[in-house]
C-alpha positions in Angstrom: 48.9 -275.3 -42.8 47.3 -278.1 -40.8 48.7 -276.8 -37.7 47.2 -273.2 -38.7 43.8 -274.9 -39.5 44.0 -276.7 -36.1 44.8 -273.2 -34.4 41.6 -271.3 -36.5 39.4 -274.7 -34.9 40.4 -274.1 -31.8 39.9 -270.6 -31.7 36.8 -270.5 -33.7 35.2 -273.3 -30.4 36.8 -270.2 -28.1 34.7 -267.6 -29.9 31.5 -269.6 -29.3 31.9 -269.8 -25.9 31.8 -274.2 -26.8 34.9 -274.5 -24.1 33.7 -278.1 -23.7 37.3 -279.6 -22.3 36.1 -277.3 -19.0 32.8 -278.0 -17.2 33.8 -275.1 -14.9 33.8 -272.4 -17.8 31.1 -270.0 -17.5 29.5 -270.0 -20.5 29.3 -266.7 -22.7 26.5 -264.4 -21.7 24.4 -263.0 -24.7 23.5 -260.1 -26.0 21.5 -259.8 -28.9 20.5 -256.0 -29.0 16.6 -255.9 -29.3 16.9 -253.4 -26.1 17.8 -249.7 -25.3 17.5 -247.6 -21.8 18.8 -248.2 -18.6 16.1 -246.9 -16.5 12.9 -246.4 -19.0 14.1 -249.5 -21.3 12.3 -250.5 -24.4 12.1 -254.0 -26.3 10.7 -254.6 -29.4 10.2 -257.9 -31.1 9.2 -259.4 -34.4 9.5 -259.6 -37.8 8.2 -258.0 -41.0 6.4 -260.2 -42.5 6.0 -262.4 -39.1 2.8 -262.4 -37.7 3.0 -259.2 -35.9 5.5 -256.6 -34.3 5.7 -254.6 -31.1 7.7 -253.3 -27.8 7.6 -254.1 -24.2 8.1 -250.6 -22.4 9.4 -251.2 -18.4 10.2 -248.2 -16.3 7.6 -246.1 -16.8 6.4 -244.0 -14.1 3.1 -245.2 -12.7 0.2 -242.9 -12.8 1.5 -241.8 -16.5 -0.6 -240.9 -18.7 -0.5 -243.4 -21.3 -3.7 -243.1 -24.3 -3.7 -245.5 -26.9 -5.2 -243.2 -29.2 -1.7 -241.0 -28.6 0.3 -244.0 -29.5 -2.0 -244.8 -33.2 -1.4 -241.1 -34.0 2.6 -241.8 -34.2 2.5 -245.3 -36.0 -0.2 -243.7 -38.4 2.8 -241.1 -39.1 5.0 -243.6 -40.1 3.0 -246.4 -41.6 3.3 -247.7 -45.2 1.6 -246.4 -48.3 0.7 -243.3 -46.9 1.4 -241.4 -50.3 2.9 -242.0 -53.2 6.5 -241.5 -51.7 6.2 -244.8 -49.7 6.2 -248.5 -50.1 2.8 -249.8 -51.7 2.7 -251.7 -49.3 -1.1 -251.6 -47.3 -0.7 -252.2 -43.4 -3.5 -250.4 -40.6 -0.9 -250.6 -38.2 -3.5 -250.8 -35.6 -1.8 -251.0 -32.6 -3.1 -252.8 -29.3 -2.3 -252.2 -25.7 -1.8 -255.5 -23.7 -0.6 -254.7 -20.8 0.7 -252.6 -18.1 -1.9 -249.6 -18.5 -5.8 -249.1 -16.8 -7.9 -246.6 -17.3 -5.1 -245.0 -19.3 -2.7 -244.3 -17.0 0.3 -246.6 -16.4 0.5 -249.6 -13.9 4.7 -248.8 -13.9 4.4 -252.7 -14.9 5.4 -254.0 -18.3 3.6 -251.9 -21.0 3.3 -254.0 -24.1 2.1 -253.3 -27.4 1.7 -255.2 -30.2 0.7 -254.1 -34.0 -0.5 -257.2 -36.7 0.9 -257.5 -39.6 -1.7 -258.3 -42.6 -0.3 -257.4 -46.1 2.3 -259.5 -46.2 3.9 -260.9 -49.8 6.8 -263.4 -49.1 6.8 -264.4 -52.3 7.9 -261.7 -53.7 11.7 -262.2 -51.6 12.6 -265.9 -53.2 15.9 -264.3 -54.6 16.1 -263.1 -51.6 16.8 -266.7 -49.9 19.6 -267.0 -52.9 21.9 -264.5 -53.4 22.6 -261.3 -51.2 20.9 -258.3 -51.6 23.8 -255.5 -52.1 24.4 -252.8 -49.2 21.5 -254.1 -47.2 21.7 -257.0 -44.1 20.6 -260.5 -45.7 25.0 -261.0 -45.9 25.9 -260.0 -42.7 23.0 -262.0 -40.9 23.7 -265.1 -42.5 27.6 -264.8 -41.4 26.3 -263.5 -37.7 23.6 -266.5 -37.0 23.7 -269.1 -39.9 19.8 -268.3 -40.5 17.7 -265.2 -41.2 14.2 -264.7 -42.1 14.2 -263.6 -45.3 10.8 -262.6 -45.9 11.1 -258.1 -45.9 14.4 -258.8 -44.2 13.2 -259.5 -40.9 14.7 -257.9 -37.9 16.5 -255.9 -40.7 13.8 -254.5 -41.9 11.7 -250.5 -40.9 9.4 -252.5 -39.9 10.9 -253.6 -36.3 10.6 -249.4 -35.9 6.9 -249.5 -35.2 7.8 -250.9 -31.4 10.2 -247.7 -31.3 7.7 -245.2 -32.2 4.8 -246.5 -30.2 8.1 -246.9 -27.3 8.7 -242.9 -28.3 4.8 -242.0 -28.1 4.2 -242.6 -24.5 8.2 -241.5 -23.6 6.9 -237.9 -25.3 4.0 -237.7 -22.4 6.6 -238.1 -20.0 9.1 -235.7 -21.3 5.7 -232.9 -21.8 4.5 -233.1 -18.7 7.5 -233.9 -16.1 9.3 -231.0 -18.5 7.5 -229.2 -21.3 10.0 -230.8 -23.8 9.0 -230.9 -27.4 10.8 -232.4 -30.0 10.1 -231.8 -33.6 11.8 -233.5 -36.8 11.8 -233.0 -40.6 12.9 -233.4 -43.5 16.1 -230.9 -44.1 17.7 -233.0 -47.8 16.3 -235.0 -50.6 19.7 -236.0 -52.5 21.4 -233.1 -53.4 18.0 -231.0 -52.6 18.5 -228.3 -49.4 16.4 -226.3 -47.0 18.5 -223.3 -47.5 20.9 -222.6 -43.8 18.5 -220.5 -41.6 15.4 -221.5 -43.7 13.3 -222.5 -41.0 13.2 -220.9 -37.4 14.0 -224.1 -34.5 12.0 -221.8 -31.9 8.7 -221.6 -33.7 8.5 -225.1 -36.2 5.0 -227.0 -35.5 4.4 -230.6 -35.8 1.4 -229.4 -38.5 3.8 -227.0 -41.0 5.6 -230.7 -40.8 3.2 -232.7 -41.8 1.7 -230.9 -44.4 4.1 -231.6 -46.7 4.2 -234.5 -48.2 7.8 -235.4 -48.2 8.1 -233.9 -44.8 9.5 -230.7 -45.2 7.9 -227.6 -44.0 9.6 -225.7 -46.8 7.6 -225.0 -49.8 10.2 -224.1 -52.1 11.9 -227.2 -51.2 9.5 -229.9 -50.4 8.1 -229.6 -54.2 11.6 -229.8 -55.2 12.6 -232.7 -53.1 8.6 -234.3 -53.9 9.6 -234.0 -58.0 13.2 -235.5 -56.9 11.6 -238.5 -55.9 8.9 -239.1 -58.5 11.5 -238.7 -61.0 13.6 -241.2 -58.6 10.5 -243.5 -58.6 10.2 -243.4 -61.6 14.2 -244.9 -62.5 13.1 -248.0 -60.4 16.1 -246.0 -58.3 16.7 -245.0 -54.4 18.0 -242.1 -52.6 18.8 -240.8 -49.7 19.0 -237.9 -47.8 19.0 -235.9 -44.0 17.0 -235.4 -41.1 16.6 -232.7 -38.8 15.8 -232.9 -34.9 15.1 -230.2 -32.4 14.2 -230.2 -28.8 13.1 -227.3 -27.1 12.3 -227.0 -23.7 15.0 -230.4 -23.1 16.1 -229.9 -18.8 19.7 -228.7 -17.5 21.1 -231.3 -16.6 20.8 -234.8 -18.7 23.6 -236.6 -19.9 27.1 -237.9 -18.1 29.9 -237.6 -18.5 32.5 -239.2 -20.3 30.9 -242.8 -21.5 27.6 -242.1 -21.2 27.3 -238.5 -22.7 24.2 -237.1 -24.0 25.8 -236.6 -27.7 26.8 -239.7 -27.1 23.4 -241.9 -26.3 21.7 -239.7 -29.2 24.4 -240.9 -31.6 23.8 -244.5 -30.8 20.5 -244.2 -30.9 19.9 -242.5 -34.8 22.9 -245.1 -36.0 20.6 -247.7 -34.7 17.5 -246.5 -37.2 17.9 -248.8 -40.8 19.9 -246.7 -43.4 21.7 -244.2 -41.3 24.5 -243.3 -42.2 25.7 -240.4 -40.4 24.9 -237.8 -37.0 26.1 -234.4 -35.9 24.6 -232.5 -33.3 25.0 -228.7 -33.4 27.9 -227.4 -35.7 28.7 -230.7 -36.3 31.5 -231.4 -39.3 31.7 -227.6 -40.1 33.1 -227.0 -36.5 35.8 -227.2 -37.6 37.0 -224.5 -40.1 36.3 -222.6 -37.8 38.2 -220.9 -34.6 37.5 -221.0 -31.0 35.9 -217.6 -30.2 33.9 -217.9 -33.5 32.7 -220.9 -32.1 32.6 -220.8 -28.3 28.3 -219.6 -27.2 28.6 -217.0 -25.2 27.0 -217.4 -22.1 24.2 -214.4 -21.2 21.6 -213.8 -19.0 17.9 -213.0 -19.9 14.9 -211.2 -19.3 13.9 -213.8 -17.4 16.8 -214.0 -15.1 17.7 -217.4 -17.3 21.2 -218.5 -17.8 21.5 -218.8 -21.3 23.8 -218.6 -24.1 24.1 -215.8 -27.0 24.4 -218.7 -29.9 23.7 -222.0 -30.2 26.9 -223.3 -32.5 27.1 -226.9 -29.2 23.8 -227.7 -29.8 22.1 -228.1 -26.7 24.8 -230.0 -25.2 27.9 -229.2 -23.7 30.2 -231.5 -21.6 28.2 -234.3 -22.5 25.2 -233.0 -20.6 22.5 -231.0 -22.1 22.5 -226.4 -21.4 18.7 -225.9 -22.1 19.0 -224.6 -25.3 17.5 -226.1 -28.5 19.1 -229.9 -29.3 20.1 -229.5 -32.9 20.7 -232.9 -34.3 21.3 -233.6 -38.1 20.8 -237.5 -39.4 22.3 -239.0 -43.4 20.3 -241.7 -44.3 21.6 -243.5 -47.5 19.4 -244.5 -50.4 17.0 -247.1 -49.4 19.1 -250.6 -50.7 17.0 -252.7 -52.3 16.5 -251.7 -55.9 14.2 -252.7 -58.7 17.5 -253.1 -61.5 20.0 -255.5 -61.9 22.5 -255.8 -59.6 25.8 -258.6 -59.5 26.0 -259.9 -56.2 26.6 -263.8 -55.4 24.8 -266.5 -54.2 24.8 -268.1 -50.4 27.0 -271.0 -51.4 29.6 -268.5 -53.1 28.7 -268.3 -56.7 28.4 -265.1 -58.5 24.7 -264.0 -60.1 23.2 -261.3 -61.4 19.2 -260.8 -60.6 17.4 -258.1 -59.9 15.3 -257.6 -56.6 11.4 -257.6 -55.8 9.7 -256.7 -52.9 7.7 -253.2 -52.3 10.3 -250.5 -51.0 10.3 -246.7 -50.5 12.2 -244.9 -53.3 13.6 -243.1 -50.5 13.1 -243.7 -46.7 13.3 -240.4 -45.2 9.8 -238.8 -45.3 9.2 -241.8 -43.0 12.6 -241.8 -41.1 10.9 -238.6 -39.6 9.0 -240.0 -36.8 11.3 -242.9 -36.6 13.9 -240.2 -35.3 11.7 -238.4 -33.2 10.4 -241.3 -31.5 14.2 -242.3 -30.5 15.1 -238.5 -29.7 12.3 -239.4 -27.3 13.3 -242.5 -26.0 16.8 -241.3 -25.2 15.5 -238.3 -23.3 13.2 -240.0 -21.3 15.4 -242.8 -20.4 17.9 -239.9 -19.3 15.3 -237.8 -17.6 15.0 -240.9 -15.0 18.5 -241.5 -14.2 19.0 -237.7 -13.9 16.6 -238.1 -11.3 17.6 -241.3 -9.6 21.3 -239.6 -9.1 21.6 -236.4 -8.6 16.8 -235.5 -7.5 17.1 -238.1 -4.7 18.2 -236.2 -1.7 17.0 -233.3 -0.1 18.7 -230.2 -0.8 18.3 -226.4 0.0 16.9 -224.6 -3.4 19.1 -221.3 -1.8 22.7 -223.8 -1.5 23.0 -224.5 -5.2 24.3 -222.8 -8.7 21.5 -220.9 -10.3 21.2 -223.5 -12.8 20.7 -226.5 -10.4 17.5 -225.4 -9.3 14.7 -226.6 -10.2 13.4 -223.5 -11.7 15.2 -223.1 -13.6 16.6 -226.5 -14.6 13.3 -227.4 -16.5 11.7 -224.5 -18.6 7.8 -225.1 -18.1 7.0 -222.8 -21.4 5.3 -225.1 -23.7 
């Protein structure tokens, strides 16, 4: 037993990178996990009840139009206190661009955006300083860091996504101006209430139709049922989850790379990095497992504009890890909000079993406010992939006539928006 204890202690020292017996050993380089992207890089900062939250965006092409009002519009879509279905926390989420922009244009230098926190109630989180909330990040943050920001959940709070949404607004401008790319997301299910299959036309659905619904479901009949269900869940002091569907229209051909950097792999990482996500599908997703090859394959055709297209889109706009010009179709599953006002069994930081009711202000269903978080993260992935694609594949001059049709600029970029 003593030998085993000694081995564990030695292992712990190695894992921590604290091999003091050799001054020649290089210290472990720690990657904190708050930065995403290779060319279009976004770092978010701040805690839920700190002084503020925000982002630093690097790699934005110089001279790109950056409109603070457009950033604010996106932030207004995700802010708390919008209606009775969301957390009652009152925040204006007013953004301030600190650097990287002059006269409404990107300078090519880092763009910093900050949002000051106003309506903190740290006293609501007293119980959380002692006991762990079931299915939340409290225990795992303690295990990893040995310390955590208790009030509001710190970095595990959805308030962290303010930085993502602000950066996503800039990414959307880049995608729209360079490729005519449009990203639309909506709530497709709440609990067991689901939008009927094929009830929403992916080619014509608009942001305005989505935003008309309190629950961000553009199918009116289903929207009303969802609202009633969330109201019912809220009265029970419970919570529920649901699904967000996201469609990317006019995505250029050729985004994504083989093997480890496939486009769906990057999108999956981005979606699963959002708070409360538990599942991800692209195209036919899990339903493809019951089909045969001939049923699932998307046959090619040439349309009236002499563009190579597919007759169906079960691939969800991605084949071989690379975009094929069709709509990219994603489905993202969100679990019920972890913090609920019902007595639950848990343990304290010292390992003692206890029962408690956790306070705080939380969404009874996170899905309606997750919509702008989803479309913003999709924009960040595609903006990064667009710049990476240009850096590798667009740097050398090439005669368009020598390229396959799908590789020619007028075919890859469908500027119809």
